[in-house]
N, C-alpha and C positions, 0 to 999 in steps of 0.2 A: 185197223182195217174194217171197213163197214161190211155188213152182211149183204150179199147180193140179193136184191129184191126178187120176189117170185115172178115168173113169167105169167102173162105175156108182157114183153117190153114194147114201148111205142116205136119200134123200128119203122123208119120211112115216113113217119108222120111229122108235121110241123107243130111244135108246141111253142107257146109264147110266154116266157117267164116275165117279160115286161113289154110294153108296146113297141119299142124299137128293136127288140131282139126276138128272133125265131131260132128254134133249135131242132135239128134233125139227127136222130140216132142211127149210126151205121150198124149193119148186121155183122159185127166182128167181136162178140163177147169172148173173153179169155181171162185167165188169172191175172194178166197184166193190164187188161183194158176195161175190167169191170163189165158192165152190160154192153159196152161198145164205145166207139169214138163219137163224141158229140160235135157235129158241125153247126156253126152259128151263122145265121143270116141277119145282118145288121142293116136297118133302115126300112122305111115303109113307103118311100116315094118312088120316083121312076128310076132310081139308081141305088143299088145296094152293094154291100160287101159280103163275101163269104169267107168265114174264118175256119181254118183247118178242114178242108174238103174231105179228108179221111182216106180210106183205102180205095183202090181202083176196083170198086164193085159197081157194075152197071145199074143195079137196082137202087143203090144209094145215090149215084149221080142223077138218075131219073128223079129221085125224091127231092134232091136239092133244086133241080130245075123246076119241078112242080111247085116247090115252096117259094121260089123267086117269082113265079108267075110272069106277068107282063113286064116286070121291071128289067132294066139292064144291070148286069153284074159289072160294077165299076172296078172291082179288084177281087182277086182270089188271094187271100192272105194266109200265110202259113207261119205258125209259131216256131216250128222246128221240123226236121226232116226224118223223124222216125216213120217206119212204114205204115203205121196206122194213122198218120196225120196228113202227109203231103202227096202220096201217089195219085190221088184223084185230081190233083191240080191240072196236070197236063191234059187229060181227056176232057175235063170240064172246060178248060180254056179253048180246046179245039172245037167243042160244040157251041160255045157262046161267044168266042172272040175276046173274052176278058183277059186282061193282063194278070200275070202272077207276080205278087208283091209281098215282101215280108222278109223272112230270115234269109241269111246267106246260105249258099250251098255249103255242104260240109265235106271236107277231104281229110281223111285220117292219114297222118304221115308218121314215118319213123318205124322202128322195130317194136317188137312186143306183140301182145294180143291184139288182133284186129277183129272188130265187131261190125264189119261192113254189112253183114246180113240183116242187121236191125235198122239200117239206114236206107233211105230212098236215094240211090245214086243217080237217078234220072232227073231229079229236081233241077229245074233251070229257070230261075226267076227273071222276069223282065226288069224288075227294080228291087234292089235291096234297101230296106229301111234301116237307117242308123238310129241310134238311141235318140229319142226326142222328135224324130221326123213323123209326119202324119199323112194319112189319106183322108180325103174329105168327100162328102156327097151331100145330097139334099137333106139337111137336118141331122147329119151325123159327122163326127170327127173321130178317127181312130189314130191314136198316137202310140208309137212304138216305145216300149220300155225294155231295154236290153237286160236279160236275166240269165246269164250263163250259169251252168252248174249241172243241171240235168243233162243238157248237151251244151257244147260251147257256142252254138249258134241260136240259142233259144231266145225268143222275144215274147213278151206279153203285149196286149193291145188295150189301151185305155179308151173307153167311150166317154168323151168329155162331157157330152150333154146330160148323161145320167149318173156318172160316177161309177160305172161298172168297169171291171177289169177282166179281160179274157186271159186266163192264166195258163192255157195249154196244159203241159204236164209239170210246170214248176210248182204249182200248188194245186192239188186235186181234191175233189169232194168226197173221196172214199178211202184214200190211203196216202201215206207219205210217198213222195217221189223217189224213184230209184236213181241213184247216181252211179253210173257204170264207167270206170276207167277203161281205156286211156282218155277218151274224150270227156266223159263226165268228171267233174272236179268238185270235191267237197268244200274246199276253201272258197271257190267261186260261188257255189250254191249257197253257202252261209252268207256271203256278202250280198248276194241277190235277195235273200230273205230280209236282210237288214234294210236293203233299199226299198222293198215293198212295205216294210213296217213303218218307214218314215213317210209313206204316202197316206192319203185320206180317202181311199176308195170306199165306196158304199157297199159293193157286193162283188164277189168273184164268181165268174163262170168258167169252170174248168172243162177240159176235153173229156173228162171221165168223172162221173158222180154228180151229186146235187149242188145247186148254188150255195155259196157260203156267205151268210149275211152278217157275220161279225169277223171281217177279214183280219183286222189288226190283232184281235184276240187269238185267232187261229194261227197267224204267223208267229206270234210270241210263243205259243205252245209248241209249234214246230221247231223253232230254234232251241227251246228247252229240251225237246225230245232228242235232237241231234247232240246236244251237250251231254245228255244222260248216256247216250250210246258211246260217246267218246270216253266218258269217265268209266263206263262199264268195261271197255276195251283195255284201258290203262289198269284197272283193278285186276282183270284176268291176267294180263301180262305181268303184273306185280306178283302174282302167285306162281307163275311159271311161263317160260317161253312157249309159244304155240304156233302151229301152222294155221292157215286160213280156215280150212274146214272144221278145225277143232272149236272155233268160236261159235259156230251156228247152233248146236244143241244147247249151249250154255246161255246164249243170248236170245234165242227165238223159240220159246216153249210152244209146242203144239203147232209148229209151222207146217203149212201145206207143203208136202214134198215137191210139188211143182214149182214152188217159189224158192227152193234151196239155192239155186244159182243166183237169183236176184239178191238174196240175203248175203251171199258171199261177196258179190260185187259191191254192195253197200258197205260192208265191213272193210273190204279192200280199199274203198275210197277214203274211209276214215283213217286207215293205217297209212296210206300214202300221204294224206294231209298231216298226220302226226309226225311222220318221218321228215317231211319238208320243214316242219317246225322244230326239229331236233329233239323230239320227245321219245321216239322209238327208232329202232334200227332192225335190219333183217340180215340173216345169213342163209343163203340159199332160199328155202321155203319157210324158214322159221323166223318169227318175229319176237323181239324182246324189248324191254324198256332200256333206256340209256341211263 
């Protein structure tokens, strides 16, 4: 996990990491969002796309509209529907008339823990992009890459003209992504990492953190990190059966206490994946190897 840079952060300002890409930082820093959610404005002509409009914060929406300037917003595109990514889509669409395009709405079904509070249940897209479908504008093409795992409805968007990939929360520039069951799925997450590793993208722009200029190297390291975590869990269970909270002090030395729940959810996702693969089992709240 990267150190949070010192303030002031460039909240509300348009930065340009490359000519076709503008970036506006939302004022929602937290242990889960780093310095805040980064909204991207793609295009420099008379029609642009806005990726991950962020939280429903009036000042942030004003900053997006100011960053767009005289251009038309051809599409408001959401990578997924966590509350720091998509809630501004509806008010931005209301103010500009732009369609909401991108990931599918998310409905959690069945029994068990429900984490609806972390999702934007008001998200209502005008068009859902399937894997490989694209939105186009003057000088830009954004193609959807389905990357479930962090959430089941997660998409990345590939800017074909420059080789950039907007990775939402699937790959971040400051920390590994949190995979939270029941919707988050570690097996899907690893498959999606393998999918990205097979691509030839030049740079990743995440919703949180700095641009990533060696993406395949980064993805390879992330897959290795997850396999190390898996092996660590199996080693600890080989020593003794354990409940979920017992893993955390053994696996995450010096963890910020505010991130304890996130760490538990990540370990839980690994355990569920290992259970599905027939490598561990559980009895009530206790996990053991098979």
